[in-house]
TIGULO-302084 format. One record per residue: residue number from 0; residue in three letters; x negated, y negated, z of N, C-alpha, C in turn. Coordinates in steps of 0.001 Angstrom, whole numbers, plus 524288, in hexadecimal, padded with zeros to 5 digits. Each point is the difference from the previous one (the first is absolute). Layout:
REM residues N
     k     r    n.px    n.py    n.pz   ca.px   ca.py   ca.pz    c.px    c.py    c.pz
   NUM   ALA       X       Y       Z       X       Y       Z       X       Y       Z
...
This chain:
REM residues 132
     k     r    n.px    n.py    n.pz   ca.px   ca.py   ca.pz    c.px    c.py    c.pz
     0   UNK   B975C   54C8D   A6E4E   7FEE0   7FB7D   7FCBD   80355   80070   7FAF9
     1   UNK   802C5   7FBDE   7FECE   8032F   7FFC7   7FB59   7FD4C   7FC6D   7FC23
     2   UNK   7FE76   80232   7FB7C   7FD17   7FCFC   7FC02   803C3   7FDE7   7FC00
     3   UNK   7FFEA   7FAD5   7FF67   80397   7FD67   7FC5E   7FD2D   7FBAE   7FD07
     4   UNK   802A2   7FE14   7FBFF   7FE27   7FB79   7FD05   80442   7FBCD   80045
     5   UNK   7FE5B   7FB1B   7FF88   803BB   7FBA2   8002E   7FE67   7FBB3   7FC36
     6   UNK   803F2   7FD53   7FDFE   7FF22   7FB9D   7FC7A   8004E   7FAE6   80303
     7   UNK   7FBEC   7FCE2   7FF96   7FFFE   7FAC7   80266   800E6   7FC26   7FB7C
     8   UNK   804B9   7FDCA   7FFEC   80170   7FC3F   7FBF8   801FC   7FB0B   8027E
     9   UNK   7FD37   7FBBC   7FF22   80174   7FAEE   8023B   80231   7FC81   7FBD2
    10   UNK   8044C   7FD9A   80135   80287   7FC55   7FC62   801CF   7FB45   80330
    11   UNK   7FEA9   7FB60   7FE68   8019A   7FB1C   80274   7FEDC   80006   805F0
    12   UNK   7FB5B   8023D   80156   7FE5E   7FFEC   80575   802B2   80409   8036F
    13   UNK   80283   803D8   7FDA8   802C7   8040F   8030C   7FE90   80568   7FDEC
    14   UNK   8000D   803DC   8038E   7FEB6   80569   7FEB0   804F7   80312   7FEA2
    15   UNK   7FFBE   80309   7FBC0   80457   80373   7FE78   8002E   80499   803C4
    16   UNK   8048A   800E1   8024E   800EF   80492   8036F   8053E   8027B   7FE77
    17   UNK   8006D   80514   8011B   804B1   80308   7FEC6   801CB   802DB   804CF
    18   UNK   80507   8016F   7FFEA   80233   80331   80448   802D7   804B9   7FD95
    19   UNK   7FE83   80497   801DD   80297   804CB   7FE4D   8056E   80069   80239
    20   UNK   8034B   802E5   7FD62   8055C   800CE   801DA   80018   80285   80561
    21   UNK   7FC34   80338   8013A   80020   802E0   804ED   7FC60   7FD8D   80446
    22   UNK   7FE34   7FB3E   7FF26   7FC8D   7FD7C   803C7   8020C   7FA7B   8013A
    23   UNK   7FE3D   7FDC8   8046B   801A1   7FAC6   8017A   7FBB9   7FC00   7FEDD
    24   UNK   7FB12   801CD   7FFF2   7FBA2   7FC51   7FF2D   7FEDB   7FF53   7FA3C
    25   UNK   7FE22   7FB6F   7FE8F   7FE09   7FEEF   7FAE8   7FA32   80181   7FFC2
    26   UNK   7FE4C   801F6   7FB9E   7FA8E   80192   7FF3E   7FE55   7FECF   7FA79
    27   UNK   7FB36   80118   7FE94   7FE30   7FF0A   7FAC0   8023D   8040D   7FC43
    28   UNK   80118   7FE66   7FB1F   8016C   803D7   7FC18   7FB7A   803FB   7FFA1
    29   UNK   80150   804DF   7FF68   7FBFA   8040D   7FFA6   801D3   804E2   802E3
    30   UNK   7FC57   8035E   80150   8016A   804C3   802BB   7FBB0   80402   80003
    31   UNK   80190   804CF   800E7   7FC25   8044A   80088   7FDC9   8019D   7FAC0
    32   UNK   7FB34   801ED   8003D   7FD2C   801F2   7FB65   8016D   805BC   7FF59
    33   UNK   801C2   80166   7FB56   80156   80577   7FF14   7FB27   802FF   7FE19
    34   UNK   80038   80538   80077   7FBA9   80351   7FE7B   7FE6C   7FED1   7FA49
    35   UNK   7FAF2   7FF5B   7FF27   7FDF3   7FF1D   7FACF   8001A   7FA57   7FE2D
    36   UNK   8023A   7FC7B   80331   80032   7FA7B   7FE88   7FB5E   7FD06   8024E
    37   UNK   7FE38   7FC2A   7FD1E   7FC54   7FC58   80227   8032E   7FBEE   80300
    38   UNK   7FD94   7FD18   80382   802F7   7FBD3   802AE   80278   7FC2E   7FC2A
    39   UNK   7FD61   7FE6A   7FBDD   8022A   7FC59   7FC41   804AA   8027D   7FD14
    40   UNK   7FFA6   804F2   7FEC4   80469   802AE   7FD62   804BC   80045   803A1
    41   UNK   7FEFE   8011B   804E1   80435   80036   803D8   802A6   7FABB   80081
    42   UNK   7FCD9   7FBD4   80016   8022F   7FAC7   80060   80381   7FED2   7FB5B
    43   UNK   7FE0B   8012D   7FB36   80331   7FF0D   7FB45   80521   802F9   80047
    44   UNK   7FFBC   804FC   80192   804CE   80331   80037   803C5   7FDD1   80404
    45   UNK   7FE06   7FEE4   804B0   80371   7FE1A   8042F   80288   7FAC2   7FE86
    46   UNK   7FD0A   7FC6D   7FDCD   80207   7FAEB   7FE81   8041E   800AE   7FB95
    47   UNK   7FEF6   80378   7FC6B   803DB   80127   7FBD8   80502   8020B   80262
    48   UNK   7FF94   803B2   803C8   80494   80252   8026F   802E6   7FC0F   8035C
    49   UNK   7FD1B   7FCBF   802F5   80276   7FC81   803C5   801DB   7FAD5   7FDAF
    50   UNK   7FD35   7FDF1   7FC2E   80113   7FABF   7FDF6   8014D   7FFEC   7FA38
    51   UNK   7FF80   80469   7FD55   80146   8004C   7FA6D   7FC69   7FCFF   7FC74
    52   UNK   7FB22   7FF1E   80198   7FC40   7FD16   7FCCB   7FAE0   802F4   7FFA1
    53   UNK   7FCD8   7FE71   7FC37   7FAC0   80225   7FF5D   7FC0D   7FC26   8021F
    54   UNK   7FB53   801EA   800F7   7FBAB   7FCC3   80205   7FB9A   7FFD5   7FC0D
    55   UNK   7FD57   7FB9D   7FFD1   7FB64   7FF7B   7FCAA   7FB41   7FF21   80371
    56   UNK   7FBDE   802D5   7FEFD   7FAF5   7FF85   802A9   8003F   8003A   80608
    57   UNK   80214   80448   8024D   7FFD2   80063   805AB   7FA55   7FFDA   801DB
    58   UNK   7FF21   7FCE9   80404   7FAB9   7FF5E   80237   80045   8006A   805E4
    59   UNK   7FC89   80316   8025C   8000A   8009F   805AF   7FECB   7FAE2   802BD
    60   UNK   80344   7FEA5   803AD   7FF4F   7FB4A   80320   7FD66   80142   80528
    61   UNK   80268   80394   8030E   7FDEA   80158   80536   802E6   804D9   801E3
    62   UNK   7FD85   8028F   803AD   8024D   804B1   80278   80162   7FE8B   805AD
    63   UNK   8049E   80198   801AC   801BA   7FF08   80563   80142   80513   80297
    64   UNK   7FE88   8008F   804FC   80177   80470   8032F   802CA   7FDAE   804D2
    65   UNK   804F8   801A5   800B7   8033D   7FDC4   80435   8040E   803FA   80194
    66   UNK   8028D   7FF0D   80479   80446   8036E   80182   80439   80031   7FBAF
    67   UNK   801F9   804B4   7FEFF   803EC   800B0   7FBDA   8056F   7FEBD   801FD
    68   UNK   802AD   7FC70   7FD57   80547   7FEA8   80180   803C3   80492   7FF2C
    69   UNK   80311   80136   803F7   80423   803E2   7FF9E   7FE4E   80593   7FFA8
    70   UNK   7FB17   8011F   80126   7FDFA   8055C   7FF51   7FEC8   802C4   8053A
    71   UNK   80171   7FDA0   8044E   7FF27   80284   80515   7FAF3   7FE1D   80296
    72   UNK   7FFDE   800E4   8050E   7FB95   7FE37   80338   7FADE   80265   7FE18
    73   UNK   7FC09   7FCD0   7FF69   7FAD2   801C1   7FE8E   7FF14   80090   7FA20
    74   UNK   80426   7FFB6   7FCEA   7FF5A   80088   7FA4A   7FD5E   7FB0B   7FDEF
    75   UNK   7FC5E   800BC   7FC6E   7FD07   7FBA5   7FDB4   800A3   8001E   7FA24
    76   UNK   7FFB1   7FB5B   7FDAF   80033   7FF7E   7FA6C   7FABC   7FE17   7FE09
    77   UNK   7FE32   80244   7FBC5   7FB10   7FE65   7FD4F   801EA   7FDEA   7FAB2
    78   UNK   80040   7FAC7   7FF99   80252   7FD96   7FB80   7FBF7   7FD1E   7FCAD
    79   UNK   7FF63   801B6   7FB1A   7FCA1   7FD25   7FC69   80373   7FC2D   7FD14
    80   UNK   7FEB3   7FB0D   80075   80321   7FBDE   7FD8A   7FD73   7FE73   7FADB
    81   UNK   8033F   7FEEE   7FC29   7FE62   7FE7C   7FAD3   8029A   7FAC3   7FEA4
    82   UNK   7FD7F   7FD12   7FC97   80283   7FBC4   7FD4E   80089   801AF   7FA4A
    83   UNK   803B9   7FDD1   7FD4E   800BE   8013D   7FA73   8039C   7FBE1   7FDA1
    84   UNK   7FFD5   7FF94   7FAF0   80385   7FCA2   7FD37   80509   802F0   7FF10
    85   UNK   8046D   7FDB5   8016E   8051C   80275   7FF44   801D5   7FF21   7FA61
    86   UNK   801AB   80434   7FD67   8021B   7FFB7   7FAC2   805DE   80080   8006D
    87   UNK   80292   7FBBA   800F2   805AD   7FFE1   800AC   80160   7FD80   8052A
    88   UNK   80513   7FF9A   800D6   80228   7FDBB   804D0   80199   80484   8039C
    89   UNK   7FDC7   80034   804C6   80147   80455   8037B   805C7   7FFC7   801B6
    90   UNK   8026B   804A9   80018   80564   8007A   801C5   8005B   80510   80352
    91   UNK   8030A   80003   8041A   80074   804BF   8032A   80283   8046E   7FCE6
    92   UNK   7FD7F   80473   7FFEE   80215   804A3   7FD6C   7FF1C   804B2   80398
    93   UNK   80212   80475   7FE98   7FED9   804D9   802C0   8014C   7FF8B   805D2
    94   UNK   7FC2A   800F3   8035A   800F5   7FFF9   805B1   7FF9D   7FA88   80267
    95   UNK   7FF03   7FBF3   7FCEE   7FF5D   7FABF   80218   8054D   7FD51   8008E
    96   UNK   80122   7FE36   804BE   804EB   7FD3B   800FD   7FF94   7FA3E   7FE8A
    97   UNK   7FB87   7FDB2   80113   7FF44   7FA78   7FED7   7FA43   7FE8E   7FFC5
    98   UNK   7FF07   7FB8E   7FD63   7FAB1   7FDDF   7FFF1   80069   7FA34   80140
    99   UNK   7FBC1   7FDD9   80216   7FFBE   7FA80   8013F   7FA5F   7FE56   80017
   100   UNK   7FF2A   7FAED   80071   7FABD   7FDDD   8008A   7FFCC   7FD4D   8055C
   101   UNK   7FBBB   800DA   802E2   7FF87   7FDD4   80554   7FADF   7FD68   8010D
   102   UNK   80025   7FC39   8037B   7FB35   7FDE2   8024E   7FEE4   80355   804DA
   103   UNK   7FBA1   7FF12   80296   7FEC0   802F4   804B0   80423   7FF0A   80442
   104   UNK   8016B   7FB10   800D3   803DB   7FEAD   80400   80554   80256   7FECE
   105   UNK   80190   7FFEC   7FB10   80508   80233   7FE91   8001C   805DC   800FE
   106   UNK   7FBA0   8029F   7FEEC   7FFB9   805BB   800FA   80063   8011A   805D2
   107   UNK   7FD5D   7FCDB   8032B   80023   800B2   805AA   80580   7FF7E   80235
   108   UNK   8035F   7FD33   7FD60   80558   7FF2E   801EB   80390   804C1   7FF43
   109   UNK   7FE77   803B8   7FCBE   80318   804BB   7FF41   8000E   80349   804F2
   110   UNK   80478   802A4   800D7   80097   8032B   804BE   7FC1E   80479   80024
   111   UNK   7FEF9   8027F   7FB9B   7FC4C   8044C   7FFAB   7FC16   7FED5   7FBC2
   112   UNK   7FAFC   800EB   80130   7FBD5   7FEE6   7FC71   7FBE6   80455   80019
   113   UNK   7FCFF   80034   7FBD0   7FBC0   803F7   7FF84   7FACC   7FD83   8017D
   114   UNK   7FD37   80259   803B9   7FB0A   7FDA6   801C6   7FC2D   7FECF   7FBB2
   115   UNK   7FF66   80360   7FC25   7FC39   7FF1B   7FBB9   8018B   7FB28   7FCD9
   116   UNK   804FB   7FECA   7FF88   801A9   7FB6D   7FD0A   7FE71   7FB03   802E4
   117   UNK   80036   8002B   8052B   7FE00   7FB80   80304   7FA3A   7FEF5   7FEC1
   118   UNK   7FCEE   8041D   7FF8D   7FA6F   7FF79   7FECE   7FF3F   7FDBE   7FA7A
   119   UNK   80305   801EC   7FC58   7FFA5   7FDF1   7FA9A   8014F   7FA26   7FFFA
   120   UNK   8044D   7FEA5   80279   801C2   7FA93   8002C   7FBCD   7FC68   802A2
   121   UNK   7FDC3   801D4   8043F   7FBF0   7FCE0   802A8   7FB58   7FF14   7FC78
   122   UNK   7FE6F   80408   7FD13   7FBB5   7FF63   7FC61   8015E   7FC3A   7FB9D
   123   UNK   804C6   80034   7FE1C   801B2   7FC7D   7FBBA   80035   7FA53   801E9
   124   UNK   801C2   7FF3F   804D8   7FFFF   7FAB8   80247   7FA6D   7FE05   8007B
   125   UNK   7FC96   80353   80223   7FA80   7FE77   800D9   7FD42   7FE92   7FAD3
   126   UNK   8018D   80294   7FBC0   7FD9C   7FED7   7FAE6   802CD   7FB87   7FD17
   127   UNK   80428   7FE00   8026C   802CF   7FB9F   7FDA1   803C0   80185   7FBB1
   128   UNK   8012D   8050D   7FF69   8035D   801C7   7FBCC   805D9   7FF7F   80131
   129   UNK   8014A   80014   80523   8056F   7FF59   80173   80082   7FC27   80454
   130   UNK   804B5   7FE14   800BE   80131   7FC56   8043E   8007A   80313   80510
   131   UNK   7FF5D   7FD2C   80451   800CD   80291   80512   805BE   800DC   800D8
């Protein structure tokens, strides 16, 4: 089980996703929790490293458990998703090759995708926060 945190940020009916330089799939900004960090602290650190911005008032949205993208057969991810106010404009930094905003259908069109992100997108569509 791989324990991670992710930022769910919706703008103009689309979800913010990022792609690492060493991966083909887009996923939520965030990552693994380091020793001694709370999930919210890990989220702030990861978003600062990946997007060069700070977060205000991170709040837990939902936890997802799904097959882990790119981690081998049987690997699972336990992802706690947060919402937060972004302090600044996100830009790819560090290990992030690019960022984009997607609807559920746009994400499905990508050649490689992360199962947990499909679940997040389905929940956001069901709640009316993003377009299909």
